[in-house]
C-alpha positions in Angstrom: 94.1 119.8 109.3 96.4 118.8 112.1 95.8 115.4 113.7 97.0 115.0 117.2 98.4 111.6 118.0 96.1 109.6 120.3 97.1 106.7 122.4 99.8 104.8 120.6 100.4 101.2 121.1 103.8 99.5 121.0 104.2 96.2 119.4 107.2 93.9 119.6 108.2 92.3 116.3 111.2 90.0 116.2 112.6 91.5 119.5 112.4 95.1 118.2 109.8 97.5 119.5 107.8 99.4 117.0 105.3 102.2 117.4 102.0 101.5 115.7 99.7 104.2 114.5 96.4 104.8 116.3 93.2 104.4 114.3 92.8 108.2 114.1 96.3 108.7 112.8 95.9 105.8 110.3 92.6 107.3 109.1 94.3 110.7 108.6 97.2 109.1 106.8 94.9 107.1 104.6 93.0 110.3 103.6 96.2 112.1 102.9 98.0 109.6 100.7 95.2 107.6 98.9 94.8 109.8 95.8 98.5 110.3 95.2 99.0 106.5 95.6 96.2 105.8 93.1 97.7 108.2 90.6 101.2 106.6 91.1 99.8 103.1 90.5 97.9 104.2 87.4 100.7 106.3 85.8 103.9 104.6 86.9 102.7 101.0 86.6 100.0 101.5 83.9 97.2 99.9 85.9 93.5 100.2 85.2 91.5 102.3 87.7 90.1 99.1 89.3 93.5 97.4 89.6 95.1 100.5 91.0 92.3 100.8 93.6 92.8 97.1 94.6 96.6 97.6 94.9 96.2 100.6 97.2 93.6 98.9 99.3 95.9 95.8 99.7 98.7 98.2 100.7 96.6 99.7 103.4 95.6 96.3 104.7 99.3 95.6 105.1 99.7 99.0 106.7 97.1 98.3 109.4 99.3 95.4 110.6 102.8 96.5 109.8 103.3 100.2 109.5 105.7 101.8 111.9 104.8 105.4 112.6 108.2 106.1 114.2 109.8 105.7 110.8 108.7 107.2 107.5 105.2 105.8 106.7 105.0 107.7 103.4 108.0 106.1 102.0 107.0 102.7 103.3 103.5 102.8 101.8 104.8 104.0 98.4 107.3 101.1 98.4 104.5 98.6 99.2 102.3 100.0 96.4 105.2 99.7 94.0 106.0 96.1 94.9 102.3 95.1 94.8 101.9 96.7 91.4 105.0 95.0 90.0 103.7 91.7 91.3 100.3 92.3 89.7 102.0 93.1 86.4 104.2 90.0 86.6 101.1 87.8 87.3 99.2 89.4 84.4 102.1 88.8 82.0 102.6 85.2 83.2 98.8 84.6 82.8 98.9 86.0 79.3 101.9 83.8 78.3 100.3 80.7 79.8 97.0 81.3 78.1 98.8 81.7 74.7 100.8 78.6 75.4 97.9 76.4 76.4 95.2 77.9 74.2 97.0 78.7 70.9 93.8 79.1 68.9 92.9 82.2 71.0 89.5 80.8 71.9 88.3 81.2 75.5 88.0 77.7 76.9 85.2 78.8 79.3 82.9 79.5 76.3 83.2 76.0 75.0 83.5 73.7 78.1 84.9 73.9 81.5 88.1 75.6 82.6 90.2 72.8 81.1 88.8 73.5 77.7 86.9 70.2 77.1 84.1 70.5 74.5 81.9 67.9 76.1 81.4 69.8 79.3 84.2 68.0 81.2 82.3 65.0 82.7 84.8 62.1 82.8 82.4 59.4 83.9 
């Protein structure tokens, strides 16, 4: 399916003019690259299906604002997905390390009290 470019708006970012995709072009681009991006996020970055879907959706939210159709949008969106997936994995690793450090018994603090791990329910008064 060939998509004809519709009206294209120009935006000025930092003094440089960039060509933004029309909504029809962005929709066609989304349909073309979504599944390959989901596969890339799952296989290359070892994400769960839900996490991969969230990463790809976040990348397209950025694309709505920042993608430049005059350049290579495929390479741009792949790079964005890779960076978002790496950030997600870093956060997950950091969260795991902090949980191990602050909760060495391995018990989930939300089961026993509030998020600070107090057994009395956390009321300080």
